[in-house]
C-alpha positions in Angstrom: 29.1 75.6 -16.7 26.3 73.0 -16.9 26.2 69.3 -18.0 24.1 68.6 -21.1 21.4 66.2 -19.8 18.2 66.3 -18.2 16.8 64.1 -15.5 13.4 63.3 -14.2 13.0 62.1 -10.4 9.6 60.3 -9.7 8.8 60.2 -6.2 6.7 57.6 -4.8 5.4 58.6 -1.5 4.4 55.0 0.4 6.2 52.4 2.3 5.0 49.5 4.1 6.8 50.1 7.2 8.3 53.6 8.4 12.3 53.1 9.3 13.2 54.6 12.7 15.7 56.8 11.4 13.8 58.1 8.1 12.6 61.4 7.5 11.6 61.4 4.1 8.0 62.2 2.8 6.1 59.0 2.7 2.9 57.1 4.0 2.2 53.4 5.6 -1.3 53.8 4.3 -1.9 52.8 0.5 -5.1 54.0 0.6 -4.7 56.6 -2.0 -2.5 54.9 -4.2 -4.4 54.7 -7.2 -5.2 58.6 -6.9 -1.7 59.4 -6.4 -0.4 57.5 -9.4 -3.3 59.3 -11.5 -2.4 62.4 -9.9 1.1 62.0 -11.1 0.6 61.0 -14.4 -1.7 64.2 -14.6 1.4 66.0 -13.7 3.8 64.7 -16.0 1.6 66.1 -18.7 1.4 69.3 -16.6 4.9 69.8 -16.3 5.9 68.7 -20.1 7.4 71.6 -21.1 9.5 72.5 -17.9 12.5 71.1 -19.2 12.3 72.8 -22.4 12.6 69.8 -24.9 15.9 68.7 -23.5 16.4 64.7 -24.1 15.9 62.8 -21.0 19.2 60.8 -19.9 18.1 59.7 -16.4 14.9 58.7 -14.8 14.7 57.8 -11.1 12.2 56.2 -8.9 12.8 57.0 -5.6 10.7 57.6 -2.3 9.5 56.0 -0.4 9.8 52.7 -1.6 9.0 52.4 -5.4 9.3 48.8 -5.5 6.0 48.4 -3.5 4.2 49.4 -6.9 2.7 47.1 -9.0 4.2 46.9 -12.2 1.3 48.4 -13.9 2.0 51.7 -12.1 5.4 51.4 -12.9 4.9 51.2 -16.8 1.9 53.8 -16.4 4.6 56.6 -15.2 7.2 55.7 -17.7 4.4 55.8 -20.4 3.3 59.3 -19.4 7.2 60.5 -19.4 7.6 58.6 -22.6 4.4 60.5 -24.2 5.6 64.0 -23.7 9.7 63.7 -23.5 12.1 62.5 -25.7 14.2 59.4 -23.8 18.0 58.9 -24.6 18.4 55.4 -26.1 20.8 54.6 -23.6 19.2 56.3 -20.5 20.0 55.3 -17.2 16.6 54.4 -15.6 16.5 53.5 -11.7 14.4 52.2 -9.2 15.1 51.8 -5.6 14.0 48.5 -4.3 13.7 46.9 -0.9 15.4 43.7 -0.7 11.9 42.1 0.2 10.1 43.3 -3.1 13.1 41.6 -5.5 11.7 38.4 -6.7 12.5 36.9 -10.3 9.2 37.9 -11.5 9.2 41.3 -10.1 12.8 42.2 -11.6 11.8 40.3 -14.8 8.9 42.7 -15.1 11.0 45.6 -14.4 13.6 45.1 -16.9 10.6 44.7 -19.7 9.4 48.2 -18.6 12.8 49.5 -18.9 14.5 49.7 -15.7 18.0 48.9 -16.3 19.4 50.1 -12.5 18.4 48.9 -9.0 19.1 50.9 -6.1 18.5 48.0 -3.1 18.2 49.2 0.2 20.6 46.8 2.4 21.8 49.1 5.1 23.2 46.2 7.2 23.4 42.6 7.1 22.7 42.1 10.8 19.1 41.0 11.7 19.4 42.5 15.1 20.2 46.2 13.4 17.8 45.9 10.6 15.0 45.0 13.1 16.3 47.8 15.7 15.8 50.3 12.4 12.3 48.6 11.6 13.6 47.6 8.3 11.0 45.4 6.3 13.8 42.7 5.6 16.4 40.4 7.0 20.0 39.8 5.7 18.9 36.6 4.1 16.5 38.4 2.0 19.2 41.0 1.2 21.7 38.4 -0.1 18.9 36.5 -2.0 17.7 39.7 -3.6 21.3 40.4 -5.0 21.3 37.6 -6.5 18.1 37.3 -8.0 18.7 40.9 -9.5 22.2 39.6 -10.9 20.9 36.5 -12.5 18.1 38.4 -14.3 20.8 40.3 -16.1 20.6 43.6 -14.1 24.3 44.4 -13.9 24.0 48.0 -12.5 23.1 47.5 -8.9 24.0 50.0 -6.4 23.5 49.1 -2.6 23.1 51.3 0.3 24.8 50.7 3.5 24.6 52.5 7.0 27.6 53.0 9.5 27.8 54.7 12.8 25.1 52.9 14.2 24.9 51.8 17.8 25.6 47.9 18.1 27.5 47.9 14.6 30.8 47.0 15.4 33.7 47.4 13.1 34.1 44.0 12.5 30.5 43.7 11.5 31.2 47.0 9.3 34.0 45.5 7.2 31.8 42.2 6.8 29.2 44.4 5.3 31.3 45.7 3.0 33.1 42.7 2.1 29.6 40.9 1.4 29.2 43.4 -1.2 32.5 43.4 -2.6 32.3 39.4 -2.9 28.9 39.8 -4.7 30.2 41.9 -7.1 28.2 45.1 -6.5 29.4 47.6 -8.7 28.3 50.7 -7.0 27.9 51.3 -2.8 25.9 54.4 -1.2 27.1 54.7 2.4 25.9 57.0 4.8 26.3 57.8 8.8 23.0 57.1 11.0 21.8 60.3 11.5 19.2 61.5 14.2 16.6 63.4 12.4 14.0 65.7 14.4 10.6 63.9 14.6 11.8 60.5 13.5 11.3 57.5 15.3 15.0 57.3 16.5 14.6 60.8 17.8 11.8 60.0 20.1 13.8 56.9 20.9 16.7 59.0 22.1 14.7 61.3 24.0 13.0 58.7 26.0 16.4 56.9 26.5 15.2 53.6 24.7 18.0 54.0 22.2 21.8 55.2 22.0 22.9 58.4 20.4 25.1 57.6 17.5 28.6 58.2 18.3 30.8 60.4 16.1 34.0 58.9 16.8 32.6 55.3 15.4 31.3 56.9 12.6 34.2 59.0 11.8 36.4 55.7 12.4 34.2 53.6 10.3 33.6 56.1 7.4 37.8 55.9 7.3 37.6 52.3 6.9 34.9 52.4 4.2 36.9 54.9 2.2 40.3 52.6 2.5 38.6 49.2 1.7 36.3 50.1 -1.4 39.6 52.1 -2.5 41.8 48.9 -2.1 39.1 46.9 -4.0 38.7 49.2 -7.0 35.2 50.7 -5.8 36.7 54.6 -6.1 35.0 57.3 -4.2 33.8 59.9 -6.4 31.6 61.7 -4.2 31.0 62.5 -0.3 28.7 59.3 0.1 29.3 57.2 -3.1 31.6 55.0 -4.3 31.8 53.0 -8.0 33.7 50.7 -10.2 34.9 53.1 -13.4 31.7 53.3 -15.5 29.0 52.7 -12.9 28.8 56.4 -11.3 25.1 57.4 -10.5 24.5 59.6 -13.8 21.2 60.6 -12.3 22.6 61.7 -8.9 25.7 63.0 -11.0 23.1 65.5 -12.7 22.5 67.0 -9.3 26.1 67.6 -8.4 27.0 69.0 -11.9 24.2 71.2 -11.9 21.9 69.6 -14.9 18.2 70.6 -15.1 15.7 68.0 -13.6 12.3 67.7 -13.2 10.5 66.2 -10.0 7.2 64.4 -9.9 5.2 64.0 -7.1 4.5 65.2 -3.4 7.7 66.6 -1.6 9.9 66.0 -5.6 12.1 69.2 -6.0 12.9 70.6 -9.6 15.5 72.8 -11.0 15.6 74.4 -14.6 18.7 76.5 -14.1 16.9 79.7 -13.6 14.8 78.6 -10.4 14.0 75.8 -8.1 10.8 74.7 -6.7 9.5 72.1 -4.8 6.1 70.3 -4.2 3.8 70.2 -1.0 4.7 67.3 1.1 1.1 65.9 2.0 -0.2 63.1 0.0 -3.8 64.4 0.1 -3.4 68.3 -0.7 -1.0 67.1 -3.8 -3.9 65.1 -5.1 -6.5 67.5 -4.3 -4.3 70.3 -6.2 -3.5 68.5 -9.1 -7.0 67.5 -9.4 -8.1 71.2 -9.3 -5.1 71.8 -12.5 -2.9 73.6 -10.0 0.4 72.1 -9.4 1.0 72.4 -5.5 4.3 74.1 -5.4 6.6 76.7 -4.1 9.3 78.5 -6.1 12.4 80.2 -5.8 14.0 82.6 -8.5 18.0 82.0 -8.1 20.4 84.9 -8.2 23.6 84.8 -10.3 25.3 84.4 -7.1 23.1 82.0 -5.4 23.6 79.6 -8.7 27.2 80.2 -8.5 27.2 79.3 -4.6 25.0 76.0 -5.7 27.7 75.3 -8.2 30.5 75.5 -5.9 28.7 74.0 -3.0 27.6 70.5 -5.0 30.6 70.3 -7.2 33.1 70.1 -4.2 31.0 67.2 -3.4 32.4 65.2 -6.1 36.2 64.1 -7.0 35.9 66.0 -10.3 35.5 69.3 -8.0 34.6 72.4 -10.4 36.0 73.9 -13.4 36.5 77.6 -12.7 37.4 78.4 -16.3 33.5 77.4 -17.1 32.4 79.9 -13.9 
């Protein structure tokens, strides 16, 4: 019923800028960064038994903006994981990175620390859209970042693109995908621009300063996405994810297949097949609680029916579907 693999997710709750559409947990203040990294190292030790000795096959640095951390912090967290877990020799270790953080030196340092997959948050190659979304990079930096990563020998790259946003023409949308195809990017994750409550985009729309995303445009561009990537051998294996064969995300795949995973950091979620737990989405409270020896999380014990329903719900997101014989 469950895939025999386990993963670890590390939530880095810091960003230099707040993207107008983002509702993930993060802070644009780095004042507590040192305390946060220290607390996360402690939580890794406190949660050592959570995965019951399973070998770790994937590690994912998400956020937030993990690439905003100095290499010393990345190493510190990876070393803390290695101290208490057995890491598979071929483990997939992913770092989410903004294009403006990708330089020859930083990529070399990430590789030496063990990072072997980059998730680059490109979103668009139109500078007006990037500015409207308050992204921290421009189109030239996005193009350069891909080349730098590839020249450094990182072939396992995924890039994010947003469709359905006001101002994104079908021609520009096709151009954005073609640029990734031409660059040889083996994995693309693509999402419709969504208005989340409490975000800057939501407030702008309420005040009439921004347009509501058009559903017809989003549906049309999603169809273009499917047709264009499939025609180029980049196959859809999940609702929002496309890859050349062999480059599917092993970490995200563990979520959809019911594998066990441990989440470290504020707002991170964990699942061990019996229960689901999630940490508080507050940096100060997280640091204080870990400092007092308490993991600041809530837990839900899942019934057999809930587990079955989740297996069906997540499995049907993928091209593999679900194996009813194993249910």
